[in-house]
C-alpha positions in Angstrom: 18.7 -21.8 -12.8 21.9 -20.3 -11.6 24.9 -22.4 -10.7 25.6 -20.7 -7.5 27.9 -22.4 -5.0 25.7 -24.2 -2.5 28.0 -23.0 0.4 27.5 -19.4 -0.7 23.8 -19.9 -0.7 24.0 -21.4 2.7 26.1 -18.5 4.0 23.6 -16.0 2.6 20.7 -17.8 4.3 22.5 -18.2 7.6 23.7 -14.6 7.7 20.1 -13.4 7.3 18.9 -15.9 9.9 21.7 -15.0 12.5 21.5 -11.3 11.8 18.1 -10.6 10.3 17.6 -7.1 8.8 14.6 -5.0 9.7 13.7 -7.3 12.6 12.1 -4.8 15.0 8.5 -3.7 15.1 7.4 -0.1 15.4 4.5 1.6 17.1 4.1 4.1 14.3 0.5 4.2 13.1 1.5 4.6 9.5 2.2 0.8 9.2 0.0 -2.0 8.1 0.5 -5.0 10.3 -0.2 -8.7 10.0 0.4 -11.5 12.5 1.0 -14.9 11.0 1.3 -18.2 12.8 1.6 -21.7 11.5 -0.1 -24.8 13.1 2.5 -27.0 11.5 5.8 -25.3 12.3 7.4 -22.8 14.6 6.6 -19.7 12.5 4.8 -17.1 14.5 5.7 -13.6 13.3 4.3 -10.1 12.8 5.2 -8.2 9.7 4.6 -4.5 9.2 4.8 -2.5 6.0 4.6 1.3 5.4 3.4 2.2 1.9 2.9 5.7 0.7 2.0 6.9 -2.8 2.4 3.3 -4.1 6.0 3.0 -2.8 7.2 0.7 0.0 8.8 3.0 2.5 9.6 0.3 5.1 9.1 -3.3 6.1 9.7 -4.7 9.6 9.1 -8.0 11.3 9.5 -9.8 14.6 8.7 -13.1 16.2 9.9 -16.6 16.1 10.4 -18.4 12.8 12.4 -21.2 11.2 15.6 -20.4 9.4 14.1 -20.3 5.9 11.2 -18.0 7.0 13.4 -15.6 9.0 16.1 -15.4 6.3 13.7 -15.0 3.4 11.7 -12.3 5.2 14.9 -10.5 6.0 16.1 -10.7 2.4 12.8 -9.7 1.0 12.4 -6.8 3.4 15.7 -5.4 2.1 14.9 -6.1 -1.5 11.4 -4.6 -1.4 12.0 -1.4 0.5 12.1 1.5 -1.9 10.2 -0.4 -4.6 6.7 0.4 -5.9 4.0 -2.1 -5.1 3.9 -3.1 -8.7 7.7 -3.8 -8.7 7.2 -5.7 -5.4 4.5 -7.9 -7.0 6.8 -8.7 -9.9 9.7 -9.6 -7.6 7.4 -11.8 -5.5 5.9 -13.4 -8.7 9.5 -14.3 -9.7 10.3 -15.6 -6.2 7.3 -17.9 -6.2 8.1 -19.1 -9.7 11.6 -19.9 -8.5 10.3 -21.8 -5.4 7.9 -23.7 -7.7 10.8 -24.6 -10.0 9.4 -22.6 -12.9 11.1 -20.2 -15.2 11.9 -16.9 -13.5 14.0 -13.7 -13.8 17.1 -14.2 -11.7 18.1 -10.6 -11.9 14.9 -9.5 -10.1 15.7 -11.6 -7.0 19.2 -10.5 -5.9 20.1 -12.5 -2.7 16.8 -14.2 -2.7 18.3 -16.5 -5.4 19.8 -18.3 -2.4 16.4 -20.0 -2.0 16.4 -21.5 -5.5 16.5 -25.1 -4.1 14.1 -24.7 -1.2 11.1 -25.8 -3.3 12.7 -29.2 -3.8 12.7 -29.7 0.0 9.0 -29.2 0.6 7.0 -31.2 3.2 3.3 -31.7 3.6 2.4 -28.7 5.7 -0.3 -26.1 5.8 0.2 -22.9 3.9 -1.4 -19.7 5.0 -2.6 -17.1 2.6 -3.9 -13.7 3.5 -7.3 -13.0 1.9 -8.3 -9.3 2.5 -11.9 -10.0 1.4 -12.2 -12.6 4.2 -10.4 -10.4 6.7 -7.9 -13.0 7.7 -6.0 -16.1 6.9 -7.3 -18.9 4.8 -5.7 -22.3 4.7 -4.8 -24.4 1.7 -2.9 -27.6 1.3 -0.1 -27.4 -1.1 1.9 -30.1 -2.9 5.1 -31.1 -1.3 7.0 -28.9 -3.7 5.0 -25.7 -3.0 4.7 -25.4 0.7 7.8 -23.5 1.5 6.7 -20.2 -0.1 8.1 -17.8 2.5 8.5 -14.9 3.1 5.5 -13.8 4.9 6.3 -10.1 4.5 4.2 -10.0 1.5 1.1 -11.1 3.4 0.9 -7.6 4.8 -1.2 -6.3 2.0 1.3 -5.9 -0.8 0.8 -9.2 -2.5 -1.1 -12.4 -1.4 1.3 -15.3 -1.2 
């Protein structure tokens, strides 16, 4: 795990919360769209992705969400635009490993490394997963350490959280 200055990590998170990137939905029909809301916190957002030829052309989101959710969705939207879906899956796998306090590739995560301690702050909340075979959300209880697995941007068909 990186020894990044905690104040720098906080600044990265707060910058993406106060000035989220890609926070505007589009009416373009070329986007997949998912609405996600949590029964246990303020998170209620819609995320859109545009994928063509296996490459992520754009990610957008809007709604109301907590600091961690907003910032992580903003950071991941920037990180994943321009990547192939396979590259996005690898990045998200590393993100979840980091959140779960497992070994991960720091270089793959760029600014998302700012969330390296978030998994230590978990609470008993309900986690939503998108299951395309069930055409909607499924619920699962997670351990205290695993429930802060934002960003939701990947629930839009790229990768299931």
